[in-house]
C-alpha positions in Angstrom: 141.9 85.7 118.6 142.5 81.9 118.7 141.8 80.9 115.1 142.2 77.2 115.8 144.4 76.6 112.7 147.3 78.4 111.1 147.5 80.0 107.7 149.1 77.0 106.1 146.5 74.6 107.3 143.8 77.1 106.4 145.1 77.5 102.9 145.1 73.7 102.4 141.4 73.5 103.6 140.5 76.3 101.3 142.0 74.7 98.2 140.1 71.5 99.1 136.9 73.4 99.6 137.2 75.0 96.2 137.8 71.7 94.4 134.7 71.9 92.3 135.4 68.6 90.5 134.8 66.8 93.7 132.1 68.9 95.3 129.7 69.8 92.5 127.7 67.9 89.9 128.3 69.3 86.4 125.0 69.2 84.6 125.9 71.7 82.0 128.8 73.3 80.3 130.8 75.9 82.2 130.2 79.2 80.7 131.9 82.6 80.8 131.6 83.9 84.4 131.2 87.5 83.5 127.9 87.2 81.6 125.0 88.7 83.7 122.9 85.6 83.2 125.7 83.0 82.9 124.4 80.5 85.4 120.9 80.3 83.7 122.6 78.6 80.7 122.9 75.5 83.0 119.5 73.8 82.3 118.8 72.2 85.8 119.7 75.4 87.6 117.4 77.3 85.2 114.5 75.1 86.0 115.1 75.4 89.8 115.4 79.2 89.4 112.0 79.3 87.6 110.3 77.1 90.2 111.7 79.3 92.9 110.2 82.3 91.3 106.7 80.8 91.6 107.4 80.0 95.3 108.7 83.5 96.0 105.8 85.1 94.2 103.3 83.3 96.3 105.1 83.9 99.6 105.8 87.6 99.0 102.2 88.2 98.1 101.0 86.5 101.3 103.5 88.5 103.3 101.8 91.8 102.4 98.4 90.3 103.2 99.5 88.8 106.5 101.2 92.0 107.6 98.1 94.1 106.8 95.8 91.6 108.5 98.0 91.7 111.6 97.8 95.5 111.7 94.1 95.5 111.1 93.4 92.9 113.9 95.8 94.3 116.5 96.2 98.0 115.5 99.9 98.1 116.8 103.5 97.7 115.8 103.8 95.0 118.4 101.2 93.1 116.5 103.3 93.2 113.4 106.3 92.2 115.4 104.4 89.3 117.0 103.8 87.7 113.6 107.6 87.9 112.9 108.3 86.6 116.4 106.3 83.5 115.7 108.3 83.2 112.4 111.6 83.7 114.2 111.1 81.2 117.1 109.9 78.5 114.7 112.9 79.1 112.4 115.3 79.1 115.4 114.1 75.7 116.4 113.8 74.2 112.9 116.8 75.7 111.0 119.6 73.6 112.4 117.7 70.4 111.5 117.0 71.8 108.1 120.7 72.0 107.4 121.2 68.4 108.5 118.3 67.3 106.3 119.8 69.2 103.3 123.1 67.4 103.8 121.7 63.9 104.4 118.9 63.6 101.8 118.1 64.3 98.2 117.7 68.0 97.9 114.9 67.7 95.4 112.8 65.8 98.0 113.6 68.4 100.6 112.5 71.2 98.3 109.2 69.3 97.7 108.5 68.9 101.4 109.2 72.6 102.0 106.8 73.7 99.3 104.1 71.3 100.6 104.3 73.1 104.0 103.9 76.4 102.3 100.9 75.2 100.4 99.2 74.0 103.6 99.8 77.3 105.3 98.5 79.3 102.3 95.4 77.2 101.7 94.4 77.2 105.4 94.4 81.0 105.8 92.6 81.4 102.4 89.8 79.1 103.5 89.5 80.9 106.9 89.2 84.2 105.1 86.5 82.9 102.9 84.6 81.7 106.0 85.3 85.1 107.7 86.7 83.3 110.7 90.4 84.3 110.6 91.9 85.3 114.0 95.3 86.7 115.0 96.5 83.4 116.4 96.0 81.8 113.0 98.4 84.3 111.5 101.0 83.3 114.2 100.6 79.6 113.4 100.7 80.3 109.6 103.9 82.4 110.1 105.5 79.5 112.1 104.6 77.0 109.3 106.2 79.2 106.7 109.3 79.5 108.9 109.5 75.7 109.2 109.2 75.4 105.4 112.0 77.9 104.8 114.2 76.2 107.3 114.1 73.3 104.8 113.9 75.3 101.6 116.7 77.8 101.9 119.6 75.6 103.0 118.6 72.9 100.5 118.2 75.3 97.6 121.5 77.1 98.2 123.4 73.8 98.7 121.7 72.4 95.5 122.9 75.4 93.6 126.5 74.6 94.5 126.0 71.1 93.0 124.2 72.1 89.8 126.3 75.0 88.8 130.0 74.8 87.7 132.4 76.5 90.2 133.2 79.6 88.1 129.6 80.5 87.8 128.6 79.9 91.4 128.7 83.5 92.5 126.6 84.5 89.5 124.1 81.8 90.3 123.7 83.0 93.9 123.1 86.6 92.8 120.6 85.4 90.3 118.8 83.3 93.0 118.6 86.4 95.1 117.3 88.4 92.1 114.5 85.8 91.5 113.3 86.3 95.1 113.6 90.1 94.9 111.9 90.2 91.5 108.9 88.5 93.0 109.1 90.9 95.8 108.5 93.6 93.2 105.6 91.8 91.5 104.0 90.1 94.6 103.6 93.1 96.9 102.6 95.4 94.0 99.8 93.1 92.9 98.9 92.3 96.5 98.7 96.0 97.5 96.5 96.8 94.6 94.2 93.8 95.2 93.8 94.6 98.9 93.0 98.2 98.2 90.7 97.6 95.2 88.6 94.6 96.1 86.5 93.5 99.1 87.6 89.9 98.5 91.3 90.9 97.9 92.7 89.0 100.9 90.9 85.8 99.9 92.2 86.1 96.4 95.8 86.6 97.5 95.9 83.5 99.6 94.0 81.1 97.3 95.8 82.2 94.1 99.1 81.9 96.0 98.1 78.2 96.7 97.6 77.6 93.0 101.0 79.2 92.2 102.7 77.0 94.8 101.3 73.9 93.0 103.1 75.1 89.8 106.3 75.4 91.7 105.9 72.0 93.2 105.4 70.4 89.7 108.4 72.1 88.3 110.6 70.9 91.2 109.9 67.3 90.1 111.7 68.1 86.8 115.0 68.6 88.7 117.7 65.9 88.6 118.6 63.8 91.6 121.8 65.4 92.9 124.7 64.1 94.8 124.2 62.9 98.4 126.7 63.0 101.2 127.7 59.6 102.5 126.3 60.0 106.0 127.2 57.8 108.9 124.0 56.0 109.8 125.0 55.9 113.4 125.3 59.7 113.6 122.2 61.4 115.1 121.0 64.8 113.8 122.1 66.5 117.0 125.6 65.1 116.6 125.7 66.3 113.0 124.6 69.8 114.1 127.4 69.8 116.7 129.9 68.6 114.0 128.8 71.5 111.8 129.3 74.0 114.6 132.8 72.6 115.3 133.7 72.9 111.6 132.7 76.6 111.5 134.5 77.3 114.8 137.7 75.7 113.3 137.6 78.1 110.4 138.3 81.7 111.2 137.1 82.9 107.8 133.8 81.2 108.0 133.3 82.2 111.6 133.9 85.9 110.8 131.6 85.9 107.8 128.8 84.1 109.6 128.9 86.2 112.7 128.9 89.4 110.6 126.0 88.2 108.5 124.1 87.2 111.6 124.6 90.5 113.2 123.8 92.7 110.2 120.7 90.8 109.2 119.4 90.7 112.8 120.0 94.4 113.3 118.7 96.0 110.1 116.6 93.5 108.1 113.6 94.1 110.5 113.2 97.4 108.7 111.1 95.3 106.2 108.7 94.3 109.0 108.0 97.9 109.8 107.3 99.1 106.2 103.5 99.1 106.9 104.1 101.5 109.8 106.6 103.6 107.7 103.8 104.0 105.1 100.8 104.3 107.4 102.3 105.8 110.5 105.2 108.0 109.3 103.6 109.3 106.1 99.9 108.3 106.3 99.9 106.5 102.9 97.9 103.3 103.8 98.1 99.9 102.1 98.9 101.3 98.7 101.9 103.1 100.2 103.1 99.9 101.9 102.8 98.0 98.6 104.8 100.8 96.9 107.6 100.7 99.5 107.8 96.9 99.3 108.0 97.1 95.5 110.7 99.8 95.4 112.8 97.9 97.9 112.7 94.9 95.6 113.3 97.1 92.5 116.4 98.5 94.1 117.6 94.9 94.8 117.0 94.0 91.2 119.1 96.9 89.9 121.9 96.1 92.3 121.6 92.4 91.5 122.1 93.0 87.8 125.3 95.0 88.6 126.7 92.4 91.0 125.8 89.5 88.7 127.7 91.2 85.8 130.7 91.9 87.9 130.7 88.6 90.0 134.2 87.7 88.8 135.7 91.2 88.9 135.3 92.4 92.5 137.2 91.7 95.7 134.5 89.9 97.6 135.8 90.7 101.1 135.9 94.4 100.3 132.5 94.2 98.7 131.0 92.7 101.9 132.4 95.8 103.8 131.0 98.2 101.2 127.5 96.7 101.0 127.3 96.1 104.7 128.0 99.8 105.5 125.7 100.8 102.7 122.8 98.7 104.1 123.3 100.2 107.6 123.5 103.8 106.3 120.4 103.4 104.1 118.2 102.3 107.1 119.4 105.3 109.1 118.5 107.5 106.0 115.0 106.0 106.1 114.6 107.1 109.7 115.7 110.6 108.7 113.5 110.9 105.6 111.5 114.2 105.7 109.0 113.2 103.0 107.5 110.0 101.5 109.4 110.6 98.2 112.8 110.6 100.0 111.7 107.5 101.9 111.0 105.7 98.6 114.5 106.4 97.4 116.1 105.3 100.7 114.1 102.1 100.8 115.1 101.3 97.2 118.8 101.8 98.2 118.3 99.6 101.3 116.9 96.9 99.1 119.9 97.0 96.8 122.4 97.0 99.6 120.6 94.1 101.3 120.7 91.8 98.3 124.3 92.7 97.4 125.5 92.1 101.0 123.7 88.7 101.3 124.7 87.5 97.8 128.4 88.2 98.2 128.5 86.8 101.7 126.8 83.6 100.6 129.1 83.3 97.6 132.1 83.4 99.9 130.6 80.9 102.4 129.8 78.3 99.7 133.2 78.7 98.0 135.1 78.5 101.3 133.2 75.6 102.9 133.5 71.9 102.0 130.6 70.1 100.2 129.6 67.9 103.1 128.9 71.0 105.2 127.1 73.2 102.7 123.6 72.5 104.1 124.6 73.1 107.7 126.6 76.2 107.0 123.6 77.7 105.1 121.3 76.7 108.0 123.5 78.9 110.3 123.0 81.8 107.8 119.3 81.2 108.1 119.5 81.5 111.9 120.0 85.2 111.2 116.4 85.4 109.8 115.1 83.6 112.9 116.9 86.2 115.0 115.5 88.9 112.7 112.0 87.6 113.5 112.6 87.3 117.2 114.0 90.8 117.6 111.1 92.3 115.5 108.8 92.0 118.5 110.9 93.9 121.0 111.9 96.4 118.3 108.1 96.9 117.6 107.5 97.5 121.3 110.5 99.9 121.3 109.1 101.7 118.2 105.7 102.1 120.1 107.6 103.5 123.1 110.2 105.9 121.5 109.0 106.2 117.9 109.7 104.4 114.7 112.2 106.9 113.4 114.5 106.6 116.5 114.2 102.8 116.4 115.2 102.6 112.7 118.2 104.9 113.4 119.4 102.7 116.3 119.1 99.6 114.1 121.3 101.1 111.4 123.9 102.4 113.8 124.2 99.0 115.4 124.8 97.3 112.0 127.4 100.0 111.2 129.3 99.1 114.4 129.3 95.4 113.4 130.8 96.3 110.0 133.6 98.4 111.7 134.6 95.2 113.6 134.4 93.1 110.4 136.6 95.6 108.5 139.2 95.5 111.2 139.2 91.7 111.7 139.2 90.8 108.0 142.8 92.1 107.7 143.9 89.0 109.7 142.5 86.8 106.9 144.8 88.1 104.1 146.0 84.6 103.2 142.4 83.6 102.4 141.7 86.7 100.4 144.7 85.9 98.2 143.7 82.3 97.8 140.1 82.8 96.8 139.3 83.5 93.2 135.7 83.7 91.9 136.9 84.2 88.3 
Protein backbone atom coordinates (compact mmCIF):
# COMPACT_ATOMS: atom_id res chain seq x y z
CA UNK A 1 0.00 0.00 0.00
CA UNK A 2 1.36 3.44 -0.90
CA UNK A 3 0.78 5.34 2.33
CA UNK A 4 1.97 8.66 0.95
CA UNK A 5 4.03 9.49 4.06
CA UNK A 6 6.40 7.56 6.24
CA UNK A 7 6.08 6.69 9.93
CA UNK A 8 8.23 9.62 11.04
CA UNK A 9 6.23 12.21 9.16
CA UNK A 10 3.02 10.53 10.27
CA UNK A 11 4.05 10.70 13.92
CA UNK A 12 4.76 14.44 13.55
CA UNK A 13 1.32 15.07 12.01
CA UNK A 14 -0.29 12.99 14.72
CA UNK A 15 1.28 15.00 17.56
CA UNK A 16 0.20 18.23 15.85
CA UNK A 17 -3.32 16.85 15.42
CA UNK A 18 -3.51 16.05 19.14
CA UNK A 19 -2.31 19.50 20.27
CA UNK A 20 -5.55 20.38 22.00
CA UNK A 21 -4.29 23.76 23.19
CA UNK A 22 -4.26 24.94 19.57
CA UNK A 23 -7.27 23.09 18.24
CA UNK A 24 -9.94 23.32 20.93
CA UNK A 25 -11.64 26.12 22.85
CA UNK A 26 -11.52 25.42 26.59
CA UNK A 27 -14.90 26.51 27.97
CA UNK A 28 -14.67 24.52 31.18
CA UNK A 29 -12.20 22.83 33.46
CA UNK A 30 -10.75 19.58 32.24
CA UNK A 31 -12.15 16.81 34.41
CA UNK A 32 -11.20 13.23 35.19
CA UNK A 33 -11.55 11.31 31.91
CA UNK A 34 -12.70 8.05 33.49
CA UNK A 35 -15.97 9.39 34.91
CA UNK A 36 -18.97 8.11 32.93
CA UNK A 37 -20.43 11.61 32.49
CA UNK A 38 -17.16 13.58 32.62
CA UNK A 39 -17.81 15.71 29.52
CA UNK A 40 -21.20 16.89 30.82
CA UNK A 41 -19.37 18.90 33.48
CA UNK A 42 -18.35 21.26 30.66
CA UNK A 43 -21.29 23.69 30.62
CA UNK A 44 -21.44 24.60 26.88
CA UNK A 45 -21.21 20.94 25.86
CA UNK A 46 -23.93 20.09 28.36
CA UNK A 47 -26.27 22.66 26.78
CA UNK A 48 -25.53 21.40 23.26
CA UNK A 49 -26.09 17.83 24.48
CA UNK A 50 -29.52 18.70 25.90
CA UNK A 51 -30.51 20.64 22.77
CA UNK A 52 -29.48 17.65 20.70
CA UNK A 53 -31.73 15.40 22.77
CA UNK A 54 -34.75 17.47 21.74
CA UNK A 55 -33.72 17.24 18.09
CA UNK A 56 -33.19 13.48 18.21
CA UNK A 57 -36.46 12.92 20.09
CA UNK A 58 -38.38 14.72 17.35
CA UNK A 59 -36.55 13.07 14.46
CA UNK A 60 -36.72 9.53 15.84
CA UNK A 61 -40.42 9.85 16.57
CA UNK A 62 -41.00 10.94 12.98
CA UNK A 63 -38.85 8.10 11.64
CA UNK A 64 -41.27 5.54 13.09
CA UNK A 65 -44.27 7.39 11.67
CA UNK A 66 -42.70 7.87 8.22
CA UNK A 67 -41.65 4.23 7.93
CA UNK A 68 -45.12 3.05 8.91
CA UNK A 69 -46.76 5.50 6.51
CA UNK A 70 -44.48 4.29 3.69
CA UNK A 71 -45.44 0.69 4.35
CA UNK A 72 -49.16 1.53 4.56
CA UNK A 73 -49.10 3.51 1.31
CA UNK A 74 -46.93 1.13 -0.76
CA UNK A 75 -47.31 -2.23 1.02
CA UNK A 76 -43.75 -3.34 0.17
CA UNK A 77 -40.17 -3.48 1.44
CA UNK A 78 -39.16 -1.53 -1.67
CA UNK A 79 -41.44 1.28 -0.48
CA UNK A 80 -39.52 1.42 2.80
CA UNK A 81 -36.26 1.35 0.88
CA UNK A 82 -37.47 4.12 -1.42
CA UNK A 83 -37.84 6.53 1.50
CA UNK A 84 -34.29 5.73 2.56
CA UNK A 85 -33.09 6.05 -1.04
CA UNK A 86 -34.39 9.63 -1.14
CA UNK A 87 -32.59 10.27 2.13
CA UNK A 88 -29.37 8.72 0.85
CA UNK A 89 -29.23 10.53 -2.48
CA UNK A 90 -29.91 13.91 -0.86
CA UNK A 91 -27.26 13.26 1.77
CA UNK A 92 -24.75 12.10 -0.84
CA UNK A 93 -25.11 15.42 -2.66
CA UNK A 94 -25.27 17.69 0.40
CA UNK A 95 -22.84 16.11 2.86
CA UNK A 96 -19.51 17.22 1.29
CA UNK A 97 -20.77 20.82 1.31
CA UNK A 98 -21.97 20.36 4.90
CA UNK A 99 -18.40 19.63 5.94
CA UNK A 100 -17.13 22.76 4.20
CA UNK A 101 -19.84 24.86 5.86
CA UNK A 102 -18.92 23.43 9.27
CA UNK A 103 -15.26 24.32 8.73
CA UNK A 104 -15.94 27.83 7.36
CA UNK A 105 -18.74 29.26 9.49
CA UNK A 106 -19.80 29.54 13.11
CA UNK A 107 -21.00 26.10 14.08
CA UNK A 108 -23.83 27.50 16.21
CA UNK A 109 -25.29 29.15 13.11
CA UNK A 110 -24.92 25.93 11.11
CA UNK A 111 -26.78 23.99 13.81
CA UNK A 112 -29.58 26.58 13.77
CA UNK A 113 -30.02 26.34 9.99
CA UNK A 114 -30.08 22.54 10.16
CA UNK A 115 -32.78 22.55 12.83
CA UNK A 116 -34.88 25.01 10.83
CA UNK A 117 -34.86 22.56 7.89
CA UNK A 118 -36.02 19.79 10.21
CA UNK A 119 -38.79 22.02 11.52
CA UNK A 120 -40.03 22.78 8.00
CA UNK A 121 -40.07 19.09 7.07
CA UNK A 122 -41.94 18.06 10.22
CA UNK A 123 -44.55 20.80 10.09
CA UNK A 124 -45.28 20.22 6.41
CA UNK A 125 -46.07 16.52 6.78
CA UNK A 126 -48.07 17.20 9.97
CA UNK A 127 -50.28 19.68 8.16
CA UNK A 128 -50.74 17.30 5.20
CA UNK A 129 -51.84 14.57 7.60
CA UNK A 130 -54.35 16.89 9.26
CA UNK A 131 -55.73 17.69 5.81
CA UNK A 132 -55.73 13.95 4.93
CA UNK A 133 -53.77 14.69 1.77
CA UNK A 134 -50.39 13.03 2.43
CA UNK A 135 -48.93 11.09 -0.51
CA UNK A 136 -45.89 8.87 -0.94
CA UNK A 137 -43.91 11.48 -2.87
CA UNK A 138 -44.26 13.83 0.09
CA UNK A 139 -42.55 11.27 2.30
CA UNK A 140 -39.71 11.13 -0.22
CA UNK A 141 -39.29 14.93 -0.23
CA UNK A 142 -39.53 15.09 3.56
CA UNK A 143 -36.86 12.41 3.82
CA UNK A 144 -34.61 14.38 1.46
CA UNK A 145 -35.08 17.56 3.53
CA UNK A 146 -34.09 15.71 6.67
CA UNK A 147 -31.01 14.38 4.89
CA UNK A 148 -29.97 17.91 3.89
CA UNK A 149 -30.48 19.04 7.48
CA UNK A 150 -28.34 16.24 8.90
CA UNK A 151 -25.66 16.93 6.29
CA UNK A 152 -25.24 20.25 8.10
CA UNK A 153 -26.09 19.15 11.64
CA UNK A 154 -23.87 16.10 12.11
CA UNK A 155 -20.46 17.44 10.92
CA UNK A 156 -21.01 20.76 12.71
CA UNK A 157 -22.09 19.11 15.98
CA UNK A 158 -19.19 16.68 16.00
CA UNK A 159 -16.60 19.34 15.11
CA UNK A 160 -18.14 21.71 17.68
CA UNK A 161 -17.74 19.00 20.32
CA UNK A 162 -14.00 18.89 19.61
CA UNK A 163 -13.83 22.64 20.32
CA UNK A 164 -16.00 22.77 23.42
CA UNK A 165 -14.56 19.78 25.29
CA UNK A 166 -10.99 19.49 26.62
CA UNK A 167 -8.88 16.90 24.82
CA UNK A 168 -8.81 14.23 27.54
CA UNK A 169 -12.60 14.18 27.64
CA UNK A 170 -13.26 14.12 23.89
CA UNK A 171 -13.78 10.38 23.59
CA UNK A 172 -16.20 10.51 26.54
CA UNK A 173 -18.07 13.42 24.92
CA UNK A 174 -18.48 11.56 21.63
CA UNK A 175 -19.87 8.49 23.39
CA UNK A 176 -22.28 10.67 25.39
CA UNK A 177 -23.39 12.39 22.16
CA UNK A 178 -24.18 9.00 20.69
CA UNK A 179 -26.00 8.02 23.86
CA UNK A 180 -28.20 11.13 23.67
CA UNK A 181 -29.27 10.12 20.18
CA UNK A 182 -29.81 6.51 21.19
CA UNK A 183 -31.65 7.48 24.35
CA UNK A 184 -34.15 9.38 22.26
CA UNK A 185 -34.33 6.35 20.00
CA UNK A 186 -35.67 4.51 23.04
CA UNK A 187 -38.18 7.17 24.03
CA UNK A 188 -39.20 8.40 20.57
CA UNK A 189 -40.10 5.09 18.90
CA UNK A 190 -41.70 3.74 22.07
CA UNK A 191 -44.02 6.73 22.35
CA UNK A 192 -44.59 6.88 18.59
CA UNK A 193 -45.44 3.18 18.35
CA UNK A 194 -47.95 3.44 21.18
CA UNK A 195 -49.53 6.61 19.79
CA UNK A 196 -49.84 5.14 16.27
CA UNK A 197 -51.44 1.99 17.61
CA UNK A 198 -53.74 3.66 20.15
CA UNK A 199 -55.10 6.80 18.50
CA UNK A 200 -56.77 7.54 15.17
CA UNK A 201 -54.97 10.88 15.04
CA UNK A 202 -51.64 9.40 16.18
CA UNK A 203 -49.68 10.26 13.04
CA UNK A 204 -50.76 13.90 13.14
CA UNK A 205 -49.79 14.18 16.80
CA UNK A 206 -46.33 12.73 16.21
CA UNK A 207 -45.43 15.23 13.49
CA UNK A 208 -46.94 18.34 15.07
CA UNK A 209 -45.62 17.65 18.57
CA UNK A 210 -42.23 16.95 17.00
CA UNK A 211 -42.33 20.44 15.48
CA UNK A 212 -42.88 21.93 18.93
CA UNK A 213 -39.98 19.92 20.34
CA UNK A 214 -37.70 21.13 17.55
CA UNK A 215 -38.52 24.74 18.48
CA UNK A 216 -37.23 24.03 22.01
CA UNK A 217 -34.00 22.63 20.57
CA UNK A 218 -33.57 25.71 18.36
CA UNK A 219 -34.00 28.05 21.33
CA UNK A 220 -31.42 26.12 23.35
CA UNK A 221 -28.95 26.29 20.47
CA UNK A 222 -28.93 30.08 20.82
CA UNK A 223 -27.47 29.71 24.33
CA UNK A 224 -24.27 28.15 22.96
CA UNK A 225 -21.08 30.25 22.75
CA UNK A 226 -19.57 31.40 19.50
CA UNK A 227 -16.71 29.00 18.87
CA UNK A 228 -13.49 29.24 16.95
CA UNK A 229 -13.60 29.67 13.16
CA UNK A 230 -11.01 28.45 10.73
CA UNK A 231 -9.22 31.21 8.87
CA UNK A 232 -10.51 30.33 5.40
CA UNK A 233 -8.99 31.59 2.18
CA UNK A 234 -11.72 33.78 0.66
CA UNK A 235 -10.46 32.87 -2.81
CA UNK A 236 -11.02 29.16 -2.19
CA UNK A 237 -14.26 27.73 -3.58
CA UNK A 238 -16.29 25.08 -1.75
CA UNK A 239 -15.35 22.51 -4.39
CA UNK A 240 -11.66 23.29 -3.89
CA UNK A 241 -12.07 22.86 -0.14
CA UNK A 242 -13.79 19.51 -0.65
CA UNK A 243 -10.89 18.42 -2.86
CA UNK A 244 -8.40 19.63 -0.24
CA UNK A 245 -10.17 17.55 2.42
CA UNK A 246 -10.03 14.46 0.23
CA UNK A 247 -6.31 15.01 -0.41
CA UNK A 248 -5.70 15.34 3.32
CA UNK A 249 -7.42 12.04 4.05
CA UNK A 250 -5.60 10.29 1.20
CA UNK A 251 -2.26 11.48 2.62
CA UNK A 252 -3.03 9.92 6.00
CA UNK A 253 -3.12 6.10 5.99
CA UNK A 254 -4.63 5.99 9.47
CA UNK A 255 -7.57 8.22 8.56
CA UNK A 256 -8.00 6.49 5.23
CA UNK A 257 -8.25 3.03 6.79
CA UNK A 258 -10.66 4.17 9.51
CA UNK A 259 -12.90 6.05 7.09
CA UNK A 260 -13.08 3.27 4.51
CA UNK A 261 -13.88 0.73 7.22
CA UNK A 262 -16.59 2.94 8.76
CA UNK A 263 -18.09 3.59 5.34
CA UNK A 264 -18.16 -0.10 4.50
CA UNK A 265 -19.60 -1.36 7.79
CA UNK A 266 -22.29 1.32 8.04
CA UNK A 267 -23.36 0.82 4.42
CA UNK A 268 -23.47 -2.95 4.76
CA UNK A 269 -25.24 -3.49 8.09
CA UNK A 270 -26.85 -0.27 9.27
CA UNK A 271 -29.79 -0.74 6.83
CA UNK A 272 -31.03 -3.43 9.22
CA UNK A 273 -32.76 -0.52 11.00
CA UNK A 274 -34.69 0.29 7.83
CA UNK A 275 -36.15 -3.21 7.76
CA UNK A 276 -37.26 -3.43 11.38
CA UNK A 277 -40.90 -2.79 10.34
CA UNK A 278 -40.66 -5.88 8.13
CA UNK A 279 -38.86 -7.88 10.84
CA UNK A 280 -41.77 -7.12 13.16
CA UNK A 281 -44.66 -7.39 10.71
CA UNK A 282 -43.27 -9.78 8.09
CA UNK A 283 -41.04 -12.20 9.98
CA UNK A 284 -43.04 -12.36 13.22
CA UNK A 285 -46.46 -10.77 12.51
CA UNK A 286 -46.20 -8.27 15.39
CA UNK A 287 -47.42 -5.05 13.71
CA UNK A 288 -46.68 -1.44 14.69
CA UNK A 289 -46.31 -2.23 18.38
CA UNK A 290 -43.68 -4.87 17.57
CA UNK A 291 -41.80 -2.40 15.38
CA UNK A 292 -41.81 0.18 18.17
CA UNK A 293 -40.52 -2.46 20.58
CA UNK A 294 -37.68 -3.52 18.28
CA UNK A 295 -36.66 0.11 17.74
CA UNK A 296 -36.75 0.71 21.48
CA UNK A 297 -34.65 -2.33 22.44
CA UNK A 298 -32.09 -1.47 19.78
CA UNK A 299 -31.65 1.93 21.39
CA UNK A 300 -31.73 0.42 24.89
CA UNK A 301 -28.85 -1.87 23.92
CA UNK A 302 -26.98 1.16 22.64
CA UNK A 303 -27.53 2.98 25.93
CA UNK A 304 -26.17 0.09 27.98
CA UNK A 305 -23.14 -0.23 25.71
CA UNK A 306 -22.65 3.54 25.76
CA UNK A 307 -22.48 3.63 29.56
CA UNK A 308 -19.80 0.95 29.47
CA UNK A 309 -17.76 2.61 26.72
CA UNK A 310 -18.08 6.08 28.28
CA UNK A 311 -16.82 4.76 31.60
CA UNK A 312 -13.83 3.04 30.00
CA UNK A 313 -13.07 5.67 27.33
CA UNK A 314 -9.54 6.13 28.66
CA UNK A 315 -8.79 2.48 29.39
CA UNK A 316 -9.25 0.61 26.12
CA UNK A 317 -7.07 0.17 23.06
CA UNK A 318 -9.23 2.06 20.54
CA UNK A 319 -7.94 0.24 17.46
CA UNK A 320 -8.65 -3.15 18.99
CA UNK A 321 -12.06 -1.89 20.15
CA UNK A 322 -12.97 -0.97 16.57
CA UNK A 323 -12.22 -4.54 15.52
CA UNK A 324 -14.20 -6.04 18.40
CA UNK A 325 -17.30 -3.90 17.98
CA UNK A 326 -17.22 -4.08 14.18
CA UNK A 327 -17.23 -7.89 14.25
CA UNK A 328 -19.90 -7.81 16.97
CA UNK A 329 -22.14 -5.57 14.88
CA UNK A 330 -21.82 -7.83 11.85
CA UNK A 331 -22.45 -11.01 13.86
CA UNK A 332 -25.52 -9.59 15.59
CA UNK A 333 -27.20 -8.76 12.27
CA UNK A 334 -26.57 -12.33 11.07
CA UNK A 335 -28.11 -13.51 14.37
CA UNK A 336 -31.24 -11.41 13.70
CA UNK A 337 -31.61 -13.23 10.39
CA UNK A 338 -31.35 -16.60 12.14
CA UNK A 339 -33.68 -15.76 15.05
CA UNK A 340 -36.32 -18.51 15.44
CA UNK A 341 -38.69 -16.45 17.62
CA UNK A 342 -39.59 -12.82 18.23
CA UNK A 343 -38.06 -13.04 21.72
CA UNK A 344 -34.69 -14.08 20.33
CA UNK A 345 -34.92 -11.32 17.71
CA UNK A 346 -35.48 -8.76 20.47
CA UNK A 347 -32.24 -9.82 22.19
CA UNK A 348 -30.26 -9.80 18.94
CA UNK A 349 -31.58 -6.38 17.95
CA UNK A 350 -30.57 -5.02 21.37
CA UNK A 351 -27.05 -6.42 20.91
CA UNK A 352 -26.88 -4.94 17.40
CA UNK A 353 -27.82 -1.52 18.79
CA UNK A 354 -25.07 -1.72 21.39
CA UNK A 355 -22.44 -2.83 18.92
CA UNK A 356 -23.48 -0.12 16.44
CA UNK A 357 -23.10 2.73 18.94
CA UNK A 358 -19.80 1.39 20.27
CA UNK A 359 -18.33 0.95 16.78
CA UNK A 360 -19.34 4.43 15.63
CA UNK A 361 -18.28 6.16 18.87
CA UNK A 362 -14.80 4.66 19.00
CA UNK A 363 -14.24 5.25 15.28
CA UNK A 364 -15.27 8.90 15.57
CA UNK A 365 -13.09 9.41 18.65
CA UNK A 366 -10.09 8.16 16.73
CA UNK A 367 -10.89 10.30 13.69
CA UNK A 368 -11.26 13.54 15.66
CA UNK A 369 -8.14 12.89 17.73
CA UNK A 370 -6.07 12.03 14.69
CA UNK A 371 -7.22 14.82 12.35
CA UNK A 372 -6.22 18.49 12.42
CA UNK A 373 -8.70 21.15 13.58
CA UNK A 374 -9.13 22.79 10.19
CA UNK A 375 -10.30 19.48 8.67
CA UNK A 376 -12.70 18.33 11.40
CA UNK A 377 -15.88 19.29 9.53
CA UNK A 378 -14.78 17.77 6.24
CA UNK A 379 -13.55 14.54 7.86
CA UNK A 380 -16.89 14.18 9.63
CA UNK A 381 -18.74 14.88 6.39
CA UNK A 382 -16.96 11.88 4.86
CA UNK A 383 -18.21 9.77 7.78
CA UNK A 384 -21.71 11.03 7.05
CA UNK A 385 -21.38 9.80 3.47
CA UNK A 386 -21.72 6.32 4.93
CA UNK A 387 -25.26 7.13 5.95
CA UNK A 388 -26.05 8.39 2.47
CA UNK A 389 -24.69 5.11 1.15
CA UNK A 390 -26.80 3.31 3.73
CA UNK A 391 -29.87 5.08 2.39
CA UNK A 392 -29.00 4.41 -1.23
CA UNK A 393 -28.39 0.69 -0.76
CA UNK A 394 -31.60 0.33 1.27
CA UNK A 395 -33.68 0.39 -1.90
CA UNK A 396 -31.84 -2.43 -3.75
CA UNK A 397 -31.59 -4.34 -0.47
CA UNK A 398 -35.35 -3.94 -0.05
CA UNK A 399 -35.89 -5.27 -3.56
CA UNK A 400 -33.49 -8.14 -2.81
CA UNK A 401 -35.43 -8.91 0.38
CA UNK A 402 -38.67 -9.02 -1.63
CA UNK A 403 -37.00 -11.43 -4.07
CA UNK A 404 -35.04 -13.84 -1.84
CA UNK A 405 -36.44 -13.15 1.62
CA UNK A 406 -35.56 -10.76 4.43
CA UNK A 407 -33.67 -13.36 6.47
CA UNK A 408 -31.29 -14.20 3.61
CA UNK A 409 -30.71 -10.51 2.89
CA UNK A 410 -29.88 -9.70 6.53
CA UNK A 411 -27.46 -12.63 6.66
CA UNK A 412 -25.65 -11.45 3.53
CA UNK A 413 -25.39 -7.91 4.96
CA UNK A 414 -23.75 -9.18 8.14
CA UNK A 415 -21.32 -11.45 6.29
CA UNK A 416 -20.21 -8.59 4.03
CA UNK A 417 -19.46 -6.41 7.07
CA UNK A 418 -17.52 -9.24 8.72
CA UNK A 419 -15.33 -9.50 5.61
CA UNK A 420 -14.61 -5.76 5.80
CA UNK A 421 -13.56 -6.14 9.42
CA UNK A 422 -11.18 -8.99 8.51
CA UNK A 423 -9.44 -6.62 6.06
CA UNK A 424 -9.31 -3.88 8.72
CA UNK A 425 -7.85 -6.24 11.33
CA UNK A 426 -5.06 -7.22 8.93
CA UNK A 427 -4.26 -3.71 7.66
CA UNK A 428 -4.24 -2.01 11.06
CA UNK A 429 -1.09 -3.94 11.94
CA UNK A 430 0.77 -1.63 9.55
CA UNK A 431 -0.32 1.36 11.67
CA UNK A 432 1.51 0.33 14.85
CA UNK A 433 3.39 3.69 15.15
CA UNK A 434 0.04 5.50 15.29
CA UNK A 435 -1.38 3.08 17.84
CA UNK A 436 1.61 3.69 20.13
CA UNK A 437 1.40 7.48 19.73
CA UNK A 438 -2.33 7.86 20.38
CA UNK A 439 -3.44 8.23 24.01
CA UNK A 440 -7.04 9.00 24.97
CA UNK A 441 -6.23 9.12 28.68
